[in-house]
C-alpha atoms as one frame of an Amber mdcrd trajectory, in Angstrom:
protein
  -0.152  -0.175   0.254   0.991   3.234  -1.241   1.033   6.586   1.607   0.090
   9.546   0.604   2.946  12.185   0.629   1.429  14.804   3.038  -1.835  12.584
   4.079  -4.889  14.425   5.041  -7.126  14.142   8.966 -10.467  14.847   8.951
 -11.920  17.145  11.646 -14.705  19.221  11.906 -15.121  22.341  13.475 -17.736
  24.130  14.618 -18.216  27.882  12.723 -20.751  31.247  12.356 -23.574  30.492
  10.254 -22.854  33.791   8.718 -19.189  33.196   7.968 -20.609  29.535   6.746
 -22.842  30.896   3.759 -20.049  34.134   3.134 -18.133  31.306   2.074 -21.042
  29.459  -0.438 -21.470  32.602  -1.805 -17.705  33.002  -2.145 -16.848  29.631
  -3.551 -17.828  28.384  -7.486 -19.345  24.451  -7.528 -16.476  22.823  -8.643
 -14.428  24.674  -4.590 -13.102  22.566  -2.774 -14.440  24.011   1.052 -12.250
  21.508   2.468  -8.978  23.251   0.585 -10.449  26.708   1.339 -10.117  26.382
   4.675  -7.278  24.361   5.037  -5.208  27.223   2.408  -6.819  29.660   4.933
  -5.137  27.777   7.781  -2.101  27.504   6.611  -1.788  31.819   5.395  -2.535
  32.330   9.080   0.356  30.226  10.712   2.578  30.720   7.703   1.811  35.291
   8.273   0.340  35.118   5.189  -0.341  38.366   3.460  -4.084  38.720   2.442
  -4.386  39.107  -1.158  -5.034  41.832  -2.853  -7.408  43.585  -4.552  -6.404
  42.845  -7.813  -6.687  39.006  -6.644 -10.062  39.368  -4.629 -13.295  38.160
  -7.307 -16.641  40.347  -7.252 -18.103  37.528  -5.222 -15.019  37.354  -2.152
 -15.832  41.253  -2.271 -19.118  41.159  -2.782 -18.842  39.187   0.711 -16.646
  41.313   2.039 -18.953  44.240   2.315 -22.136  41.880   3.426 -19.878  41.790
   6.948 -18.759  44.677   7.161 -21.426  46.549  10.225 -19.540  50.000   8.433
 -21.772  49.289   5.065 -24.513  50.955   4.237 -27.796  48.974   4.735 -28.988
  50.302   0.576 -26.283  48.846  -0.652 -26.835  45.097   1.182 -30.086  45.074
   0.370 -29.089  45.829  -3.632 -25.863  43.298  -2.986 -28.313  40.466  -2.045
 -30.618  41.007  -4.543 -28.244  41.605  -7.692 -27.050  37.728  -6.532 -30.606
  36.370  -5.605
């Protein structure tokens, strides 16, 4: 039996529903939730920098606006209406 060079481990985490919904809006159907979360954890542990605005998708930018407390409610309503 061949062993993986970088074995994985299954874990269970609990996150707020708001974060889960943002994650679902951010990822496309073909993107892996596990890969995204693993990459985010690795970047945080490595002290990696965040992507620049130009490297961030429109959906990710919209999700970021929706999560901000200082964003105008009319803008949030427009974004939610536009993407529904």
